[in-house]
A tleap script that builds the chain and sets N, CA, C and O, in Angstrom:
source leaprc.protein.ff14SB
mol = sequence {
  NMET THR LEU LYS THR LYS ARG ILE TYR GLU
  GLU PRO THR LYS SER ASP GLY ARG ARG ILE
  LEU VAL ASP ARG LEU TRP PRO ARG GLY MET
  ALA LYS GLU VAL ALA ARG ILE ASP PHE TRP
  ALA ARG ARG ALA ALA PRO SER ASP ALA LEU
  ARG ARG TRP TYR LYS HIE GLU PRO GLN LYS
  TRP ALA GLU PHE ARG ARG ARG TYR PHE ALA
  GLU LEU GLU SER ASN PRO GLU ALA LEU SER
  GLU LEU ARG GLN ASN VAL GLY THR LYS VAL
  THR THR LEU LEU PHE SER SER ARG GLU THR
  ARG LEU ASN ASN ALA THR ALA LEU LYS GLU
  PHE LEU GLU THR ASP CGLY
}
set mol.1.N position { 0.846 -1.190 0.010 }
set mol.1.CA position { -0.011 -0.001 0.009 }
set mol.1.C position { 0.871 1.236 -0.005 }
set mol.1.O position { 1.834 1.324 0.756 }
set mol.2.N position { 0.553 2.170 -0.847 }
set mol.2.CA position { 1.239 3.455 -0.928 }
set mol.2.C position { 0.281 4.565 -0.555 }
set mol.2.O position { -0.798 4.675 -1.138 }
set mol.3.N position { 0.662 5.399 0.421 }
set mol.3.CA position { -0.148 6.549 0.798 }
set mol.3.C position { 0.494 7.812 0.294 }
set mol.3.O position { 1.707 7.995 0.399 }
set mol.4.N position { -0.334 8.692 -0.259 }
set mol.4.CA position { 0.139 10.009 -0.699 }
set mol.4.C position { -0.813 11.050 -0.112 }
set mol.4.O position { -1.917 10.732 0.332 }
set mol.5.N position { -0.359 12.286 -0.123 }
set mol.5.CA position { -1.254 13.387 0.260 }
set mol.5.C position { -1.319 14.373 -0.888 }
set mol.5.O position { -0.380 14.503 -1.674 }
set mol.6.N position { -2.456 15.073 -0.973 }
set mol.6.CA position { -2.649 16.015 -2.079 }
set mol.6.C position { -3.728 16.998 -1.685 }
set mol.6.O position { -4.686 16.646 -0.996 }
set mol.7.N position { -3.570 18.210 -2.120 }
set mol.7.CA position { -4.594 19.224 -1.911 }
set mol.7.C position { -5.777 18.912 -2.811 }
set mol.7.O position { -5.597 18.647 -4.000 }
set mol.8.N position { -6.966 18.940 -2.267 }
set mol.8.CA position { -8.161 18.555 -3.033 }
set mol.8.C position { -8.408 19.488 -4.222 }
set mol.8.O position { -9.091 19.106 -5.173 }
set mol.9.N position { -7.868 20.686 -4.179 }
set mol.9.CA position { -8.077 21.631 -5.273 }
set mol.9.C position { -7.185 21.350 -6.459 }
set mol.9.O position { -7.343 21.974 -7.508 }
set mol.10.N position { -6.244 20.420 -6.319 }
set mol.10.CA position { -5.414 19.996 -7.453 }
set mol.10.C position { -6.215 19.041 -8.327 }
set mol.10.O position { -7.099 18.337 -7.837 }
set mol.11.N position { -5.915 19.018 -9.588 }
set mol.11.CA position { -6.623 18.150 -10.556 }
set mol.11.C position { -6.501 16.688 -10.161 }
set mol.11.O position { -5.404 16.213 -9.867 }
set mol.12.N position { -7.626 15.966 -10.151 }
set mol.12.CA position { -7.539 14.509 -9.905 }
set mol.12.C position { -6.793 13.819 -11.049 }
set mol.12.O position { -6.978 14.175 -12.213 }
set mol.13.N position { -5.965 12.849 -10.728 }
set mol.13.CA position { -5.250 12.082 -11.723 }
set mol.13.C position { -5.425 10.584 -11.466 }
set mol.13.O position { -5.742 10.166 -10.352 }
set mol.14.N position { -5.220 9.808 -12.483 }
set mol.14.CA position { -5.299 8.368 -12.354 }
set mol.14.C position { -4.312 7.829 -11.329 }
set mol.14.O position { -4.590 6.834 -10.658 }
set mol.15.N position { -3.156 8.483 -11.205 }
set mol.15.CA position { -2.110 8.036 -10.279 }
set mol.15.C position { -2.492 8.265 -8.810 }
set mol.15.O position { -1.797 7.800 -7.906 }
set mol.16.N position { -3.609 8.992 -8.575 }
set mol.16.CA position { -4.065 9.178 -7.190 }
set mol.16.C position { -4.566 7.898 -6.553 }
set mol.16.O position { -4.557 7.769 -5.328 }
set mol.17.N position { -5.000 6.956 -7.366 }
set mol.17.CA position { -5.571 5.727 -6.827 }
set mol.17.C position { -6.883 6.074 -6.132 }
set mol.17.O position { -7.662 6.889 -6.625 }
set mol.18.N position { -7.117 5.448 -4.987 }
set mol.18.CA position { -8.311 5.781 -4.192 }
set mol.18.C position { -8.135 7.176 -3.628 }
set mol.18.O position { -7.057 7.520 -3.144 }
set mol.19.N position { -9.173 7.971 -3.684 }
set mol.19.CA position { -9.101 9.356 -3.180 }
set mol.19.C position { -9.988 9.469 -1.947 }
set mol.19.O position { -11.203 9.283 -2.015 }
set mol.20.N position { -9.350 9.779 -0.811 }
set mol.20.CA position { -10.072 9.859 0.472 }
set mol.20.C position { -9.907 11.280 1.025 }
set mol.20.O position { -8.790 11.743 1.257 }
set mol.21.N position { -11.042 11.963 1.233 }
set mol.21.CA position { -11.044 13.270 1.842 }
set mol.21.C position { -10.911 13.089 3.359 }
set mol.21.O position { -11.691 12.358 3.969 }
set mol.22.N position { -9.921 13.758 3.963 }
set mol.22.CA position { -9.670 13.561 5.407 }
set mol.22.C position { -9.928 14.826 6.198 }
set mol.22.O position { -9.339 15.006 7.264 }
set mol.23.N position { -10.781 15.703 5.718 }
set mol.23.CA position { -11.181 16.915 6.431 }
set mol.23.C position { -12.569 16.713 7.046 }
set mol.23.O position { -13.391 15.967 6.513 }
set mol.24.N position { -12.816 17.374 8.150 }
set mol.24.CA position { -14.131 17.301 8.797 }
set mol.24.C position { -15.173 18.108 8.033 }
set mol.24.O position { -16.348 17.743 7.990 }
set mol.25.N position { -14.728 19.214 7.429 }
set mol.25.CA position { -15.662 20.090 6.685 }
set mol.25.C position { -15.440 19.906 5.191 }
set mol.25.O position { -14.319 19.662 4.745 }
set mol.26.N position { -16.516 20.024 4.423 }
set mol.26.CA position { -16.401 19.908 2.993 }
set mol.26.C position { -15.614 21.153 2.475 }
set mol.26.O position { -15.883 22.261 2.938 }
set mol.27.N position { -14.683 21.000 1.560 }
set mol.27.CA position { -13.845 22.099 1.058 }
set mol.27.C position { -14.710 23.159 0.361 }
set mol.27.O position { -15.585 22.847 -0.447 }
set mol.28.N position { -14.430 24.416 0.704 }
set mol.28.CA position { -15.155 25.536 0.093 }
set mol.28.C position { -15.042 25.565 -1.426 }
set mol.28.O position { -13.961 25.416 -1.996 }
set mol.29.N position { -16.192 25.762 -2.060 }
set mol.29.CA position { -16.189 25.947 -3.493 }
set mol.29.C position { -15.934 24.683 -4.312 }
set mol.29.O position { -15.820 24.758 -5.535 }
set mol.30.N position { -15.845 23.542 -3.670 }
set mol.30.CA position { -15.515 22.299 -4.370 }
set mol.30.C position { -16.794 21.481 -4.596 }
set mol.30.O position { -17.456 21.045 -3.654 }
set mol.31.N position { -17.110 21.294 -5.875 }
set mol.31.CA position { -18.257 20.470 -6.236 }
set mol.31.C position { -17.906 18.996 -6.063 }
set mol.31.O position { -16.783 18.591 -6.361 }
set mol.32.N position { -18.832 18.205 -5.597 }
set mol.32.CA position { -18.572 16.780 -5.367 }
set mol.32.C position { -18.147 16.067 -6.666 }
set mol.32.O position { -17.301 15.173 -6.631 }
set mol.33.N position { -18.724 16.456 -7.792 }
set mol.33.CA position { -18.376 15.840 -9.059 }
set mol.33.C position { -16.927 16.139 -9.440 }
set mol.33.O position { -16.246 15.294 -10.020 }
set mol.34.N position { -16.464 17.339 -9.114 }
set mol.34.CA position { -15.092 17.742 -9.448 }
set mol.34.C position { -14.104 17.072 -8.480 }
set mol.34.O position { -13.000 16.707 -8.884 }
set mol.35.N position { -14.487 16.912 -7.224 }
set mol.35.CA position { -13.601 16.363 -6.200 }
set mol.35.C position { -13.289 14.888 -6.496 }
set mol.35.O position { -12.186 14.417 -6.220 }
set mol.36.N position { -14.242 14.185 -7.045 }
set mol.36.CA position { -14.057 12.764 -7.353 }
set mol.36.C position { -13.427 11.950 -6.192 }
set mol.36.O position { -12.403 11.288 -6.358 }
set mol.37.N position { -14.071 12.029 -5.034 }
set mol.37.CA position { -13.567 11.280 -3.895 }
set mol.37.C position { -14.246 9.905 -3.863 }
set mol.37.O position { -15.384 9.739 -4.304 }
set mol.38.N position { -13.513 8.939 -3.330 }
set mol.38.CA position { -14.043 7.598 -3.162 }
set mol.38.C position { -14.637 7.399 -1.770 }
set mol.38.O position { -15.518 6.561 -1.575 }
set mol.39.N position { -14.138 8.194 -0.785 }
set mol.39.CA position { -14.620 8.077 0.573 }
set mol.39.C position { -14.303 9.374 1.311 }
set mol.39.O position { -13.250 9.980 1.112 }
set mol.40.N position { -15.233 9.783 2.162 }
set mol.40.CA position { -15.010 10.970 3.006 }
set mol.40.C position { -14.839 10.469 4.418 }
set mol.40.O position { -15.793 9.999 5.038 }
set mol.41.N position { -13.611 10.569 4.936 }
set mol.41.CA position { -13.264 10.091 6.264 }
set mol.41.C position { -13.486 11.201 7.300 }
set mol.41.O position { -12.577 11.527 8.064 }
set mol.42.N position { -14.652 11.761 7.326 }
set mol.42.CA position { -14.985 12.863 8.216 }
set mol.42.C position { -14.746 12.529 9.677 }
set mol.42.O position { -14.245 13.346 10.449 }
set mol.43.N position { -15.117 11.302 10.036 }
set mol.43.CA position { -15.013 10.885 11.468 }
set mol.43.C position { -13.560 10.673 11.898 }
set mol.43.O position { -13.269 10.668 13.094 }
set mol.44.N position { -12.653 10.500 10.948 }
set mol.44.CA position { -11.227 10.319 11.282 }
set mol.44.C position { -10.443 11.636 11.218 }
set mol.44.O position { -9.236 11.658 11.463 }
set mol.45.N position { -11.128 12.716 10.892 }
set mol.45.CA position { -10.473 14.034 10.847 }
set mol.45.C position { -10.306 14.597 12.243 }
set mol.45.O position { -10.992 14.169 13.171 }
set mol.46.N position { -9.401 15.555 12.403 }
set mol.46.CA position { -9.233 16.178 13.740 }
set mol.46.C position { -10.539 16.818 14.189 }
set mol.46.O position { -11.327 17.295 13.373 }
set mol.47.N position { -10.749 16.819 15.486 }
set mol.47.CA position { -11.949 17.446 16.037 }
set mol.47.C position { -11.964 18.954 15.726 }
set mol.47.O position { -10.925 19.551 15.440 }
set mol.48.N position { -13.128 19.538 15.789 }
set mol.48.CA position { -13.220 20.991 15.545 }
set mol.48.C position { -12.359 21.758 16.536 }
set mol.48.O position { -11.676 22.716 16.172 }
set mol.49.N position { -12.398 21.321 17.808 }
set mol.49.CA position { -11.596 22.008 18.841 }
set mol.49.C position { -10.107 21.941 18.520 }
set mol.49.O position { -9.401 22.942 18.646 }
set mol.50.N position { -9.631 20.784 18.109 }
set mol.50.CA position { -8.206 20.626 17.793 }
set mol.50.C position { -7.841 21.442 16.569 }
set mol.50.O position { -6.805 22.106 16.531 }
set mol.51.N position { -8.702 21.382 15.573 }
set mol.51.CA position { -8.456 22.164 14.339 }
set mol.51.C position { -8.378 23.634 14.640 }
set mol.51.O position { -7.475 24.302 14.137 }
set mol.52.N position { -9.293 24.184 15.453 }
set mol.52.CA position { -9.277 25.603 15.813 }
set mol.52.C position { -8.055 25.951 16.642 }
set mol.52.O position { -7.480 27.025 16.465 }
set mol.53.N position { -7.645 25.068 17.542 }
set mol.53.CA position { -6.482 25.325 18.380 }
set mol.53.C position { -5.208 25.386 17.515 }
set mol.53.O position { -4.367 26.265 17.703 }
set mol.54.N position { -5.080 24.471 16.593 }
set mol.54.CA position { -3.832 24.347 15.805 }
set mol.54.C position { -3.636 25.527 14.863 }
set mol.54.O position { -2.555 26.115 14.859 }
set mol.55.N position { -4.607 25.889 14.085 }
set mol.55.CA position { -4.549 27.005 13.121 }
set mol.55.C position { -3.323 26.951 12.216 }
set mol.55.O position { -2.895 27.984 11.700 }
set mol.56.N position { -2.759 25.784 12.019 }
set mol.56.CA position { -1.604 25.585 11.152 }
set mol.56.C position { -0.400 26.447 11.569 }
set mol.56.O position { 0.356 26.939 10.731 }
set mol.57.N position { -0.250 26.608 12.870 }
set mol.57.CA position { 0.900 27.325 13.422 }
set mol.57.C position { 2.048 26.330 13.589 }
set mol.57.O position { 1.960 25.416 14.409 }
set mol.58.N position { 3.117 26.500 12.825 }
set mol.58.CA position { 4.221 25.513 12.827 }
set mol.58.C position { 4.752 25.143 14.197 }
set mol.58.O position { 5.109 23.987 14.424 }
set mol.59.N position { 4.814 26.094 15.114 }
set mol.59.CA position { 5.330 25.804 16.435 }
set mol.59.C position { 4.439 24.856 17.230 }
set mol.59.O position { 4.863 24.308 18.247 }
set mol.60.N position { 3.199 24.663 16.767 }
set mol.60.CA position { 2.264 23.740 17.452 }
set mol.60.C position { 2.234 22.365 16.808 }
set mol.60.O position { 1.490 21.496 17.265 }
set mol.61.N position { 3.020 22.137 15.756 }
set mol.61.CA position { 2.939 20.873 14.982 }
set mol.61.C position { 3.114 19.639 15.828 }
set mol.61.O position { 2.291 18.727 15.754 }
set mol.62.N position { 4.169 19.578 16.638 }
set mol.62.CA position { 4.436 18.375 17.417 }
set mol.62.C position { 3.287 18.096 18.391 }
set mol.62.O position { 2.883 16.946 18.561 }
set mol.63.N position { 2.776 19.121 19.014 }
set mol.63.CA position { 1.654 18.926 19.949 }
set mol.63.C position { 0.353 18.579 19.197 }
set mol.63.O position { -0.464 17.795 19.679 }
set mol.64.N position { 0.183 19.176 18.018 }
set mol.64.CA position { -0.993 18.846 17.201 }
set mol.64.C position { -0.962 17.361 16.863 }
set mol.64.O position { -1.969 16.674 17.027 }
set mol.65.N position { 0.180 16.852 16.393 }
set mol.65.CA position { 0.290 15.436 16.050 }
set mol.65.C position { -0.019 14.556 17.243 }
set mol.65.O position { -0.762 13.581 17.133 }
set mol.66.N position { 0.563 14.908 18.401 }
set mol.66.CA position { 0.320 14.095 19.610 }
set mol.66.C position { -1.173 14.046 19.936 }
set mol.66.O position { -1.718 12.974 20.199 }
set mol.67.N position { -1.833 15.206 19.918 }
set mol.67.CA position { -3.267 15.277 20.241 }
set mol.67.C position { -4.095 14.561 19.187 }
set mol.67.O position { -5.042 13.850 19.522 }
set mol.68.N position { -3.754 14.736 17.929 }
set mol.68.CA position { -4.508 14.110 16.851 }
set mol.68.C position { -4.378 12.588 16.912 }
set mol.68.O position { -5.369 11.878 16.737 }
set mol.69.N position { -3.156 12.075 17.160 }
set mol.69.CA position { -2.945 10.650 17.267 }
set mol.69.C position { -3.767 10.104 18.427 }
set mol.69.O position { -4.339 9.019 18.317 }
set mol.70.N position { -3.838 10.835 19.537 }
set mol.70.CA position { -4.656 10.412 20.704 }
set mol.70.C position { -6.131 10.341 20.310 }
set mol.70.O position { -6.841 9.406 20.679 }
set mol.71.N position { -6.579 11.348 19.551 }
set mol.71.CA position { -7.963 11.324 19.078 }
set mol.71.C position { -8.225 10.077 18.207 }
set mol.71.O position { -9.243 9.405 18.368 }
set mol.72.N position { -7.316 9.787 17.307 }
set mol.72.CA position { -7.470 8.634 16.448 }
set mol.72.C position { -7.519 7.343 17.250 }
set mol.72.O position { -8.357 6.478 16.995 }
set mol.73.N position { -6.627 7.213 18.212 }
set mol.73.CA position { -6.595 5.991 19.031 }
set mol.73.C position { -7.830 5.810 19.882 }
set mol.73.O position { -8.209 4.685 20.207 }
set mol.74.N position { -8.464 6.924 20.248 }
set mol.74.CA position { -9.678 6.859 21.070 }
set mol.74.C position { -10.944 6.711 20.215 }
set mol.74.O position { -12.051 6.702 20.753 }
set mol.75.N position { -10.792 6.598 18.920 }
set mol.75.CA position { -11.919 6.474 18.002 }
set mol.75.C position { -11.725 5.267 17.077 }
set mol.75.O position { -11.570 5.431 15.867 }
set mol.76.N position { -11.735 4.058 17.644 }
set mol.76.CA position { -11.430 2.878 16.822 }
set mol.76.C position { -12.430 2.620 15.688 }
set mol.76.O position { -12.064 2.051 14.660 }
set mol.77.N position { -13.681 3.033 15.870 }
set mol.77.CA position { -14.660 2.822 14.796 }
set mol.77.C position { -14.309 3.628 13.571 }
set mol.77.O position { -14.335 3.111 12.454 }
set mol.78.N position { -13.975 4.911 13.770 }
set mol.78.CA position { -13.612 5.768 12.640 }
set mol.78.C position { -12.323 5.270 11.980 }
set mol.78.O position { -12.196 5.284 10.755 }
set mol.79.N position { -11.388 4.841 12.790 }
set mol.79.CA position { -10.112 4.344 12.242 }
set mol.79.C position { -10.330 3.047 11.445 }
set mol.79.O position { -9.720 2.851 10.395 }
set mol.80.N position { -11.193 2.177 11.947 }
set mol.80.CA position { -11.502 0.950 11.230 }
set mol.80.C position { -12.174 1.254 9.889 }
set mol.80.O position { -11.840 0.662 8.863 }
set mol.81.N position { -13.116 2.177 9.923 }
set mol.81.CA position { -13.821 2.593 8.701 }
set mol.81.C position { -12.836 3.155 7.688 }
set mol.81.O position { -12.920 2.848 6.499 }
set mol.82.N position { -11.904 3.975 8.154 }
set mol.82.CA position { -10.890 4.535 7.267 }
set mol.82.C position { -10.031 3.413 6.670 }
set mol.82.O position { -9.831 3.351 5.457 }
set mol.83.N position { -9.531 2.540 7.530 }
set mol.83.CA position { -8.646 1.464 7.041 }
set mol.83.C position { -9.363 0.570 6.034 }
set mol.83.O position { -8.726 0.070 5.106 }
set mol.84.N position { -10.654 0.357 6.188 }
set mol.84.CA position { -11.408 -0.455 5.237 }
set mol.84.C position { -11.500 0.232 3.870 }
set mol.84.O position { -11.689 -0.429 2.849 }
set mol.85.N position { -11.369 1.542 3.859 }
set mol.85.CA position { -11.470 2.287 2.618 }
set mol.85.C position { -10.142 2.637 1.972 }
set mol.85.O position { -10.108 3.162 0.859 }
set mol.86.N position { -9.063 2.351 2.657 }
set mol.86.CA position { -7.730 2.569 2.056 }
set mol.86.C position { -7.475 1.452 1.063 }
set mol.86.O position { -7.677 0.277 1.369 }
set mol.87.N position { -7.041 1.818 -0.100 }
set mol.87.CA position { -6.799 0.837 -1.148 }
set mol.87.C position { -5.588 -0.033 -0.870 }
set mol.87.O position { -4.781 0.278 0.006 }
set mol.88.N position { -5.464 -1.103 -1.599 }
set mol.88.CA position { -4.315 -2.007 -1.417 }
set mol.88.C position { -3.100 -1.551 -2.228 }
set mol.88.O position { -1.989 -2.027 -1.996 }
set mol.89.N position { -3.297 -0.654 -3.156 }
set mol.89.CA position { -2.172 -0.166 -3.971 }
set mol.89.C position { -1.865 1.284 -3.608 }
set mol.89.O position { -1.037 1.531 -2.731 }
set mol.90.N position { -2.511 2.241 -4.258 }
set mol.90.CA position { -2.243 3.662 -3.991 }
set mol.90.C position { -3.518 4.305 -3.442 }
set mol.90.O position { -4.616 4.117 -3.967 }
set mol.91.N position { -3.330 5.064 -2.376 }
set mol.91.CA position { -4.426 5.860 -1.812 }
set mol.91.C position { -3.883 7.254 -1.586 }
set mol.91.O position { -2.781 7.428 -1.066 }
set mol.92.N position { -4.673 8.260 -1.987 }
set mol.92.CA position { -4.307 9.652 -1.775 }
set mol.92.C position { -5.236 10.255 -0.720 }
set mol.92.O position { -6.459 10.241 -0.860 }
set mol.93.N position { -4.625 10.779 0.331 }
set mol.93.CA position { -5.380 11.458 1.388 }
set mol.93.C position { -5.502 12.937 0.975 }
set mol.93.O position { -4.503 13.640 0.822 }
set mol.94.N position { -6.717 13.373 0.805 }
set mol.94.CA position { -6.992 14.734 0.322 }
set mol.94.C position { -7.304 15.687 1.443 }
set mol.94.O position { -8.027 15.344 2.379 }
set mol.95.N position { -6.750 16.905 1.352 }
set mol.95.CA position { -6.971 17.937 2.362 }
set mol.95.C position { -7.228 19.242 1.629 }
set mol.95.O position { -6.918 19.381 0.446 }
set mol.96.N position { -7.809 20.210 2.365 }
set mol.96.CA position { -8.115 21.501 1.707 }
set mol.96.C position { -7.189 22.639 2.190 }
set mol.96.O position { -7.184 23.710 1.584 }
set mol.97.N position { -6.445 22.439 3.217 }
set mol.97.CA position { -5.581 23.468 3.755 }
set mol.97.C position { -4.569 23.995 2.733 }
set mol.97.O position { -4.087 23.265 1.867 }
set mol.98.N position { -4.270 25.277 2.865 }
set mol.98.CA position { -3.206 25.873 2.026 }
set mol.98.C position { -1.836 25.425 2.496 }
set mol.98.O position { -0.867 25.453 1.737 }
set mol.99.N position { -1.760 25.009 3.765 }
set mol.99.CA position { -0.524 24.488 4.334 }
set mol.99.C position { -0.307 23.081 3.766 }
set mol.99.O position { -1.019 22.148 4.136 }
set mol.100.N position { 0.646 22.930 2.894 }
set mol.100.CA position { 0.821 21.666 2.204 }
set mol.100.C position { 1.726 20.671 2.941 }
set mol.100.O position { 1.789 19.502 2.560 }
set mol.101.N position { 2.404 21.105 3.958 }
set mol.101.CA position { 3.327 20.244 4.661 }
set mol.101.C position { 2.833 19.818 6.033 }
set mol.101.O position { 2.789 18.628 6.346 }
set mol.102.N position { 2.460 20.802 6.855 }
set mol.102.CA position { 2.071 20.522 8.248 }
set mol.102.C position { 0.565 20.556 8.381 }
set mol.102.O position { 0.004 21.510 8.921 }
set mol.103.N position { -0.101 19.502 7.883 }
set mol.103.CA position { -1.539 19.460 7.915 }
set mol.103.C position { -2.024 18.093 8.392 }
set mol.103.O position { -1.231 17.168 8.568 }
set mol.104.N position { -3.337 17.977 8.600 }
set mol.104.CA position { -3.867 16.728 9.141 }
set mol.104.C position { -3.645 15.523 8.232 }
set mol.104.O position { -3.480 14.410 8.729 }
set mol.105.N position { -3.636 15.716 6.908 }
set mol.105.CA position { -3.406 14.584 6.007 }
set mol.105.C position { -1.980 14.051 6.174 }
set mol.105.O position { -1.767 12.839 6.156 }
set mol.106.N position { -1.028 14.925 6.332 }
set mol.106.CA position { 0.381 14.515 6.562 }
set mol.106.C position { 0.478 13.737 7.866 }
set mol.106.O position { 1.117 12.686 7.929 }
set mol.107.N position { -0.165 14.265 8.909 }
set mol.107.CA position { -0.137 13.569 10.200 }
set mol.107.C position { -0.834 12.213 10.112 }
set mol.107.O position { -0.334 11.219 10.639 }
set mol.108.N position { -1.988 12.174 9.447 }
set mol.108.CA position { -2.723 10.909 9.313 }
set mol.108.C position { -1.918 9.889 8.512 }
set mol.108.O position { -1.904 8.707 8.855 }
set mol.109.N position { -1.264 10.324 7.472 }
set mol.109.CA position { -0.398 9.444 6.665 }
set mol.109.C position { 0.676 8.817 7.545 }
set mol.109.O position { 0.931 7.614 7.480 }
set mol.110.N position { 1.301 9.659 8.373 }
set mol.110.CA position { 2.342 9.159 9.274 }
set mol.110.C position { 1.742 8.148 10.288 }
set mol.110.O position { 2.343 7.110 10.564 }
set mol.111.N position { 0.602 8.456 10.811 }
set mol.111.CA position { -0.061 7.572 11.768 }
set mol.111.C position { -0.345 6.208 11.144 }
set mol.111.O position { -0.048 5.168 11.731 }
set mol.112.N position { -0.918 6.229 9.959 }
set mol.112.CA position { -1.292 4.975 9.293 }
set mol.112.C position { -0.065 4.142 8.896 }
set mol.112.O position { -0.100 2.912 8.939 }
set mol.113.N position { 1.036 4.838 8.505 }
set mol.113.CA position { 2.247 4.128 8.111 }
set mol.113.C position { 2.979 3.529 9.302 }
set mol.113.O position { 3.623 2.487 9.178 }
set mol.114.N position { 2.885 4.183 10.458 }
set mol.114.CA position { 3.612 3.666 11.634 }
set mol.114.C position { 2.748 2.768 12.505 }
set mol.114.O position { 3.241 1.830 13.130 }
set mol.115.N position { 1.461 3.064 12.538 }
set mol.115.CA position { 0.536 2.295 13.369 }
set mol.115.C position { -0.011 1.061 12.652 }
set mol.115.O position { -0.437 0.090 13.278 }
set mol.116.N position { 0.015 1.131 11.329 }
set mol.116.CA position { -0.444 0.021 10.535 }
set mol.116.C position { -1.912 0.070 10.370 }
set mol.116.O position { -2.489 -0.801 9.718 }
savepdb mol mol.pdb
quit
């Protein structure tokens, strides 16, 4: 299994494999037909409180990851649902943030790759 991350506003490509949206809120201005997602992992996204606290401030990244991983571990149903929807070959975790490096999709990718 190969996991990638990509901004949902980028053009969908065949190399994306399965496309999973990992945001709690639907991306602004994005039509569902254009997004071409296979699954919306809303329940596995960071909580609203965590998302508001983090605000993509780089100095909070390590703490954001710690808190987000704790949320994931305390939500086995959402994690199981997500894992059932991850493809066996390539899966792209889609996010809407302008922050392309320190975002929830990057953290979730790391979690899935290390936690299995």
